[in-house]
C-alpha positions as CSV (number, residue, x, y, z in Angstrom):
1,M,5.8,10.3,2.9
2,F,5.5,12.7,5.4
3,V,3.3,15.4,4.0
4,R,-0.9,15.2,3.5
5,A,-3.2,17.3,1.4
6,N,-5.8,17.7,4.1
7,L,-7.0,15.8,7.5
8,Y,-8.9,13.0,5.0
9,H,-6.1,12.0,3.6
10,I,-3.9,11.8,7.4
11,F,-7.3,9.8,8.2
12,A,-7.0,7.3,5.3
13,N,-3.5,6.7,5.2
14,M,-3.5,6.1,9.0
15,I,-6.4,3.9,9.3
16,T,-5.0,1.7,6.3
17,L,-1.6,1.8,8.1
18,Y,-3.2,0.7,11.5
19,F,-5.3,-2.4,9.7
20,F,-2.4,-3.5,7.6
21,G,0.0,-3.1,10.2
22,I,-1.4,-4.8,13.4
23,S,-1.8,-7.9,10.4
24,L,1.6,-7.8,8.8
25,R,3.6,-7.2,11.8
26,P,3.4,-10.2,13.5
27,L,4.3,-12.0,10.3
28,V,7.7,-10.3,9.7
29,S,10.7,-8.7,11.9
30,E,10.3,-5.1,12.9
31,R,13.5,-4.4,10.9
32,L,11.7,-5.9,7.7
33,F,8.5,-4.3,8.4
34,Y,10.1,-0.6,8.7
35,L,12.3,-1.5,6.1
36,L,9.7,-2.4,3.6
37,Y,7.5,0.6,4.7
38,F,10.6,3.1,3.6
39,V,11.5,1.1,0.7
40,G,7.8,1.3,-0.4
41,G,7.6,4.5,0.3
42,I,10.5,5.6,-1.7
43,A,9.8,3.3,-4.7
44,G,6.3,4.9,-4.8
45,S,7.8,8.3,-5.3
46,L,10.4,7.5,-7.8
47,L,7.7,5.9,-9.9
48,F,5.4,8.7,-9.7
49,W,8.8,11.1,-10.3
50,L,9.3,9.1,-13.3
51,I,5.8,8.7,-15.1
52,A,3.8,11.0,-13.8
53,P,3.0,14.3,-15.7
54,A,5.7,16.9,-15.6
55,G,4.8,19.5,-12.8
56,S,2.8,16.7,-11.2
57,V,2.9,17.2,-7.1
58,G,2.7,13.9,-5.3
59,V,2.0,13.6,-1.1
60,G,1.2,11.3,1.1
61,A,2.2,7.9,2.4
62,S,0.4,5.6,0.2
63,G,3.0,4.0,-1.6
64,A,4.6,2.9,1.6
65,I,1.1,1.7,2.9
66,F,0.6,0.0,-0.5
67,A,3.6,-2.3,0.1
68,L,2.6,-3.5,3.4
69,G,-0.4,-4.2,1.9
70,G,1.1,-5.9,-1.0
71,T,3.2,-8.0,1.0
72,L,0.3,-9.0,3.5
73,A,-1.9,-9.9,0.3
74,V,0.7,-12.2,-0.8
75,L,1.4,-13.8,2.5
76,R,-2.1,-14.1,3.8
77,P,-4.2,-13.7,0.4
78,N,-7.3,-15.2,1.8
79,I,-7.9,-13.5,5.0
80,R,-11.3,-12.2,4.7
81,V,-12.0,-8.2,5.4
82,I,-14.7,-5.8,5.4
83,V,-14.1,-2.7,3.1
84,F,-16.3,0.1,3.7
85,P,-18.8,0.4,2.2
86,L,-19.2,-3.3,1.0
87,P,-21.3,-5.1,3.5
88,I,-19.5,-8.4,3.0
89,P,-16.0,-10.1,3.7
90,V,-13.8,-10.1,0.7
91,P,-10.4,-11.8,0.1
92,L,-7.7,-9.5,1.1
93,W,-6.2,-10.0,-2.1
94,V,-9.1,-8.7,-3.9
95,A,-9.4,-5.6,-1.0
96,V,-5.7,-4.6,-2.2
97,I,-5.6,-4.8,-5.7
98,G,-9.4,-3.4,-6.0
99,S,-8.4,-0.8,-4.0
100,F,-5.9,-0.1,-6.2
101,V,-7.9,0.0,-9.1
102,I,-10.5,1.9,-8.0
103,L,-8.0,4.8,-6.6
104,S,-6.5,4.9,-10.2
105,F,-9.5,6.3,-11.1
106,I,-9.9,9.3,-8.9
107,P,-8.4,12.4,-10.6
108,G,-5.7,14.0,-8.3
109,V,-4.7,10.6,-6.8
110,A,-0.7,9.3,-7.6
111,W,-1.7,5.9,-8.6
112,Q,2.0,5.7,-9.9
113,A,3.1,6.0,-6.3
114,H,0.4,3.1,-5.3
115,L,1.9,1.0,-8.0
116,G,5.5,1.3,-6.8
117,G,4.2,0.6,-3.4
118,L,2.2,-2.0,-4.5
119,L,5.1,-4.0,-6.7
120,V,7.7,-3.8,-3.9
121,G,5.3,-5.1,-1.2
122,A,4.0,-7.8,-3.5
123,L,7.9,-9.1,-4.3
124,T,8.8,-9.0,-0.8
125,G,5.8,-10.9,0.0
126,Y,6.9,-13.3,-2.9
127,F,10.4,-14.0,-1.3
128,I,9.4,-14.3,2.3
129,K,6.9,-16.9,0.9
130,S,9.4,-18.7,-1.3
131,G,12.2,-18.4,1.7
132,R,14.7,-16.9,-0.3
């Protein structure tokens, strides 16, 4: 979660973290926010380790960031966001799921880590929303 492949990777992770963070942070406690970030990152790393081809290396905080995005997408699915390069606002849930799907087809992207974080985030959002 603390290593990046290059400057673009740092930029993409941090800009996404910023936008998810400013939207999710007011909805959950500070403790839950940080816990979700770290548990999502660890879950992403574990899923990557379990199902990625042997010898694969994964870096980045995308599992943690997808956990935040998954939670936010469940809690506020219809927030309208603009996803570059699309010129029209789309519901947040479409942006999060769409980003996951698109990134999954890019060679060298650890979709397994994204999926692990997304699942943790969606489940967390479900439990928050249902009051459990």
